[in-house]
N, C-alpha and C positions, 0 to 999 in steps of 0.2 A: 503494500497497499504505498501507495504517495502523503509527502508532508510538506506543506508549504509554507513558512515561517517567513514574517512580515519584514518589510525593505525598512532598515536600521539608517540611517542617516537622518538629513532633511527633511521635515513631514509638510513641504508648505511648495511641493511638486504640482503646475499645474495638469492640467488629464493629458494636456498632447505631448509633453513633456518622459511618462508616463509606458517604460515598454515589459515585455514578458517573453524569453527564451520558448517557454515553456519546459515540460518535464521527458517529454517524447524522445530521450536521448541514451545512449549507453553508459558514457561516460562521458566525465571533461580530460581530453588533451593536454591543451595547451591555452593560459590562460597569458594577455596580453597588457601593462598597464605604461599608460602614458603618465608621467606626472610633472607634474612646476610651482611654482611659488604661491599659486593659489589654490591648489588641493593636485587632485587625479580629473587629467582634462578628458579620457577617458578607457572604456575599456574594452576587448575584442575576447571573446572566446571563443576555443575551438572544440563544436563534441564533434561524439561516436554512435552512428546508428546503424544496425544491422553492418557493422565497416563500413557504410559510405558516411561523408566527413557532411560538416554544416559548421559553419562562419556566423556571427552578429559583432556586431561592434555599436557599441554608446557611449555617444556625445561626440567632444571634437579636437582637436588634432591646430594646434601649435608648437612654438619652444617648447621643450621640455627636455627629461629623460625617459624614456622606454626602456621597461622588463617584461623578460619573457622568463617564464618558469612554466616547463611541460612535467607533464605529467604520463609513463609509461604505462596503458592502462594494457598492454601488450603481457607486463608482467605481471599483472594482480594489483596494480597499484592503482588506489580512485582515492578523488577525492574529500573530505571528511569536512573541515570545518576553513571556516573564514574567520580571521580576526579584525576588524576593520577602526581606525578614528574618524574624528568627523566633528566639524564645525558647525555651528549654528546658519541658517540663511541669510548672504546665496551662496559662500563658501563647498556646504558637503562635504565629501569624502575626502581625510587629508591620506592618509595612509592607511593601507592593506597589508595581512600576513595570509596564507594558504598554507594548511595544512595535508597529507594525504597520511595514508594508512606507515607508510614508508618514510617522510621527507616532509621538513614544513621550509617554506620560500623564502627566500631575505625578507625586510620590510621593506616593499613599494610605497614608498612616498613617506609619510613621516607620520609620528608617535605622540598627536595631540591629541590636543582637552576629550572628548568623550570618546568612550570607547562601547565598543560592544560587538558579541559573540553568535556567528551563523553553525549551528552546530544540532547532531540530535544525535542523541552513544544509539547505535550498531547501527546506522546506514549509512549510505555514503549520497555524495552530493548531482544530480543528474541534469540540473536545469538554474538559471538565476534569472531575479524581472528585479526592473530597478526604474530609477524616473534619474532625466540628462538635458539639463538646460544650460546651468550656469560650468559643466564636466557633468563625471559624476556625485548624482544627490542623495545619491541613495542606493541598497544593493538586499534581497533578497535574496531565499534559493529555495530550492524544492530539494526533498530529502528523500531517497527509496531506498531498501531494506540491504543488503547486500551477505551471501550464503560462503560460508568458512571452504576452502580450498581443500579439496581433497587429494590423496598420492591414491592409487592406482597399489592391490595387494602385488608383495613381493615375496617369490619366496617359491615351493612347489606346487603346484595345479590341485594339491590332492586336498580332502575335506569335506568341511558342512560350514559353511558361510556363516560370520557373526557379526554382527557390529553392535557398536555401541555411542552411537554418535554421536556428532558434536557440539550438540549444547554440554557445554562444560566451561567454562576459566580457566583452568589449567587442571593436570595430571597431577598427582600428589605423591606416589609412589607406586610401585612398579614391583611386579611378586610372581617370579620367575621357579618351576620347579622341573629338573633337567630327570630324564631317565635313559635307559638302555640304547633308544633311537635315537636322543638328543631330545627339543627341549620341550616337553612333558604336557603341558600346561602354560597357563598367563594369564593375571589378574592386572585390574589396574585400579589405585582409588583418584577417585576425581572430588574435584572443587568446583560445586553448579556458577550459575550467575549469584545467586547473591548467597555467595560466599558460606554454601553449607555442605557437607563432607558428604562424598556418593559412594560407597563400596563396591566399587563392579563386580560384574558376573567371571568365574572362571571358564576360559576357552579351551581345552583340552582334557584329558582323564587323570582319575589320581590313581594311576597303577602300581603294583607290587613291583619296587629294585628302583621307584624311584626319588629323588633328596629336594628337597625346600632349600634353596639358596636365601645367602642372604635381601630381604630386601634395598631396592634402591631408591632412598627417601629425595620429593623434589620439598623446599621449603617455601611455597609462595610466597608467603608471611613477609618475604624477607626476599623481595622480587628475584627469589631464582626459578626460570622454565627451564621446561623439556625441550631441548634445538635440533637434536637431529636424532640419528642410530646406526649402525654400522651392525651388521647380521650376516651371517655364512651358512650354506645349507644345502643339503645332496639331495642333487640333480634325480639320482633313482629314486630314494626312500619318500622327495617328496617334504622331506620336516627339517625343519628350520630345527642349524647344531645348536651356532651363536650368538647375543646378542652383546649391545652394548652399548648405553645411553651416553648422551651427551647434555650438559646444561650452559649455559651460561656462566659459573661458578668451579665447576667440576664434572669430572669424568666417570664412569661405573666401571668397576671390578668385569672384565669378560667375564660370561655369564652363559654356560655350557661347555663343551668340550673345544679344544684346540682349532685354532681357527684354518679350516681347510672345506676344501667345496668351493660354493658357487659364491661369493661377495653379495651385496647389496647395502644399498643405505639410502633410507629415508630423514629429508628436508629439507630446509629452504631460507639460502641467506635473506634475516630481516619477519624471519617468519615463525611463532612458535607452536610447537605438539600441543593438540587438546583432545584429542579422544585417539581410538585407534579402532581396524574394524579388519576384518583377512578370516581365513580359513581356519581348522583343526577339525577331529575327531577325535583317536586314541593320542595324539603328538597335535605340538602345533604347526603346522605349514604354510601360510604365511601373511606376513603382518603388514597392512598401509595403515593407513591416518589421517585429519584435520589437522588441519592449520587455520589460524590465522594469526596475524600481526602484530610484532614485536610492540609493548608500549615506547613510545618519545612523550623523555621526561624534559619539563620545563624545570632546570634549579630557580628558585630562586638568590638573586644579585646579591654582592655584597659590596659595601660602602653604600652612599646614595647617587641618586638621579637629580643631579647636576648637569648644570653641561649639553650636549649633544647625545640621543638619545640613537645609538646603532644596534642590528643586529644581520648575521651571516649567516642566519635560518641552519638548516644542516647535512651533514655531506657521510660521505662514507668514511672520511676520517681527516685526523689530520695531520700533517706530514711534515708539519718544518714548524718551527715558534719563532718572532723573533723579537727583540724586545727592547730598548733604546731608552736609555737609565743615567739620570747622574745621583741624584740627592733624591730624586721622584724616579717612578713608570715615566719617563716621560709619551711614547708612541708602541702599541700593540702592532701585531702583525702573523695574520696566522697563512698560513700556504694548506692547499685543502683539499682533498680525497676527490673529484667529481670522475668519477667512471673514469677511473685511472688518466684523469689529464688533471695538470695544480689549477686552483682559481686561487689568486692571492686577494687579499684585501685586508686594506688598511686603514688605522685608528689611532687619532692624536698626530704628534705634528713632533720631527725633528729636528726642524730651522733651531731652535736656541737648542741643541741638545750638545754638550761638550762633553758628557761621558765617555760613556759606555755604548756601545754595540754589541749585541750576543744571537747566535741564532743556537736552536736545539733544534740537534735533524731526526725523526723518527725511521725507520726500518720496517720497510717493510711487512706487511700484516703486523704492529705493531700500535699502538694506538693510548692514545691519553690514557690517564683511568683516575687523576685527581691533583688539584691546583694548590699548591697549600701556598700563605701568603703575609704581609701586612701594610696596614692601612691608615694614617694619620688622621686624626678629625684634627681640621683645620682650624673651626668653628665657622659661625655664619652655616651650618650645616652642612660644607665640604671635605671629601676625604678626599686626601691622593696616596697614590699608593706609592710602598716605598721598595716592593721585597714581591715575586715570586717565583715558581719552585714547582717543576710539573716532573708526574712521573707516570709509568707508562703498566701496561698490558706487563711485560715479562722482567716488570722488576725494576729497573732502571727509575734513575730520578738524575732530571740536572742540577745542575750548577744553583748554585742561587745567584738570581738576576736582583739588585739594586741593594739596597737598604736596611740592614736590619736593624742597626742600634738607631734608639730616639726616644722620643718626650710625647705620651699619649698616644704608643701603635697599640694597631686590634687584633690577634690574628686570626685568619680566617680559613674556612677549607672549602672548596666546590669538591663535593662528591658524589656518586651512587655505590653502593657496593652491585659487582657484576657488573657492572657498564662500562661503558664508553662513554668519553664526553668528544659527542663532532659537531660543536656547534657552538659560539658563543655567541652575547651581546652585555652591551653594556651600556653606560656615557662614561665624553669623554668632554677637553674642553679644548684647548687651544695649549697641546705642549705639559697636558695631564691626564691619566685617567682617572675615574673619579667612578664608578663602580664596573663592576667582570659578573658575568653569570653565564649558563651552560645549559646544555642540552646535554641528556643523556640518556644511550638507546643499551640494553641488553651486553653484554659482550657478545662476539658471532667466534664461534669455534676458531677455532684452525681451516678448521677443512669445508666449514660453512665461507667463507675468505676462499676459499681456491677455486670454491666449486665447486662440488661432486661432479664425477661424472657417471654416465650409465655405467653398474659390473653386473650385474644381477643376473639376465642375458633369460627372461623374462620381458617376451614380445609389446609393445606400445611401454615397458613401466623407469620409463627416464625417470632418475634423480631429479631432478625437477619438475615432476609433471602441474599441468596448472599452473606456473609459474613457480 
């Protein structure tokens, strides 16, 4: 069922300037925004319906900046929400930021005055409406439900089909029993969307000669998520021999027998496993999974929001950090990983820096996991950053950039356990960093980061089926 959220922004639009793209689209694929000193001049959307593109344009165009945000709907990326800022009539909307199930765009325009949010939990945006007289005056959206991604079963083709379904929030425990021929049975504990624990049924048998293995527990209360699993199955018997599960925080012991037979993997980068299905009778013959997007979290900024606001959005990771400092942190630059390409974002000014210029380079598949630092309360509600230290997923720690001594210094940490920092935002003025915040995303396993290759020999069962 489609849900329509009213347009937010200026409410004085004349009828002839009201527009409506409707909701009859499969996805939003691209968004173009032209902005200037007076706010957002125009917005343009690319939609897709049954493989056919459609474009809509609203507003007017004159001198300003243009930004584009692309959404890869072919890889199950979809638009989930919009945050915006507006002033009173006639200026309208000043800034926009878009969030998909995988990424958050940069701030397009300026974060000033009144804030609004267009979002419906569990639904995606399939269309927009609004008004455009003096530019983009107001914006509303249509929302439609989306279903979890289903990965087809991997393993042997024997046994009776079973399905725990996708209606869960997380997997919390995995129970495995091994037998003479391989994995005898498997059982999963889940938590539902109302945070109620649910014990799943046993899939397989409890035959003589088997033994229960130590359960693998996943602490969903501590933001731990099941990301992927590897296994082996015997093509002759059609029985799964070995299983190993991976979360954003740890990897289980190898469950079952030695790793031989045909290997298979289930998982998809940027997604978590929330349910299972497969085939079983006397033993476990195959496993498939249901996946949904991992949560992107905006960590609260440290410092005070004075000066100019900036927001880089989210990326695949950070490749290099540049810090320019003397007694204070004067300027920050980040090299982000944009699907293998480097995108640089620069904040602050180097004009008056007479101190140090330093950089911290990360290795491939290495992520920033925390930032520790200090800032000084300088009065009048202003905070000036004095030092920064970066820690990574491999346990490396950067040198401390800046000054750690002085009066009125406050320690801070930006960190989320089991997560990578994949983008930053904050406030700065000419030659000073006043505030710093971050976006966190559950840590991918190395296997996810490298992209799983199909190895099972099960026709049509690629490791990144359906996304």
